[in-house]
C-alpha positions in Angstrom: -56.1 -35.7 25.7 -56.3 -38.1 22.7 -59.5 -38.4 20.7 -61.6 -41.4 21.7 -62.6 -43.8 18.9 -66.3 -44.2 18.7 -68.2 -47.0 17.0 -71.8 -48.3 17.0 -74.3 -46.2 18.9 -72.2 -45.7 22.1 -72.2 -41.9 21.8 -74.9 -39.4 22.8 -74.8 -37.9 19.3 -76.1 -40.3 16.7 -75.4 -40.0 12.9 -79.1 -39.0 12.4 -78.6 -36.0 14.6 -76.3 -34.4 12.1 -77.7 -32.7 9.0 -75.9 -33.5 5.7 -78.0 -31.2 3.7 -75.5 -28.4 4.1 -71.7 -28.1 3.9 -69.8 -28.6 7.2 -68.3 -25.1 6.7 -65.7 -24.4 9.4 -66.0 -27.8 11.1 -62.6 -29.3 10.2 -60.6 -26.3 8.8 -60.6 -27.3 5.1 -63.4 -27.5 2.7 -62.2 -30.7 1.0 -61.9 -32.3 4.4 -65.4 -31.2 5.3 -66.8 -32.5 2.1 -65.3 -35.9 2.8 -66.7 -35.8 6.4 -70.2 -35.3 5.0 -69.8 -38.5 3.0 -68.7 -40.4 6.1 -71.6 -39.0 8.1 -74.0 -40.0 5.3 -72.6 -43.6 5.3 -72.9 -43.8 9.0 -76.5 -42.6 8.7 -77.2 -45.4 6.3 -75.5 -47.8 8.7 -77.5 -46.3 11.6 -74.3 -46.3 13.7 -70.8 -44.8 13.8 -69.3 -47.8 12.0 -66.7 -49.2 11.8 -66.6 -49.2 8.0 -64.2 -50.4 5.3 -62.7 -48.6 2.4 -64.9 -50.7 0.2 -68.0 -49.6 2.0 -67.3 -45.9 1.7 -66.2 -46.3 -1.9 -69.4 -48.3 -2.7 -71.6 -45.7 -1.0 -69.8 -42.9 -2.8 -70.4 -44.4 -6.2 -74.0 -45.5 -5.4 -74.7 -41.9 -4.6 -73.7 -40.4 -7.9 -70.0 -40.2 -7.9 -68.3 -41.6 -11.1 -66.7 -45.0 -10.8 -63.4 -43.7 -12.0 -63.4 -41.2 -9.1 -62.1 -42.6 -5.8 -63.2 -41.4 -2.4 -60.6 -39.2 -0.7 -60.3 -38.8 3.0 -58.7 -35.4 2.5 -56.8 -35.2 5.8 -59.5 -36.9 7.9 -57.1 -39.8 8.7 -54.7 -37.3 10.3 -56.9 -36.8 13.4 -60.6 -37.5 13.0 -60.9 -40.9 11.3 -58.7 -43.8 12.5 -57.6 -46.7 10.4 -57.2 -49.7 12.6 -55.2 -52.9 12.3 -58.4 -54.9 11.4 -58.6 -52.9 8.1 -61.6 -50.8 9.2 -62.0 -47.1 9.8 -63.5 -45.6 12.9 -64.5 -42.0 13.7 -63.4 -40.1 16.8 -65.5 -38.2 19.3 -63.9 -35.0 18.1 -65.0 -35.8 14.5 -68.6 -36.2 15.6 -68.6 -33.1 17.8 -67.1 -30.9 15.1 -69.7 -32.1 12.5 -72.5 -31.7 14.9 -71.5 -28.2 16.0 -71.8 -26.8 12.5 -74.7 -28.9 11.2 -77.1 -30.2 13.8 -80.3 -31.8 12.4 -83.2 -29.4 12.8 
């Protein structure tokens, strides 16, 4: 079954229910992918929803939170399955993305 695209607050697990204080070790099968996932969850926590979001939004968030301007945000394989780029130019997370992040790092 294909992953469902999730946006807004129409999912039982909200961004605030995932802890970004620790690495999402083992959630998505690759440490760089998991690091990128934490950035997306952090952005969604700031938005208080599961998006959608633009590349400009994630880049701006990435740089406002300490990453150098010359360093671009990398999705690191997230767009292969867990984050979908739509025709409207916005990214949306899938239910599987949310579940994988929540399983390894639920908020206490």
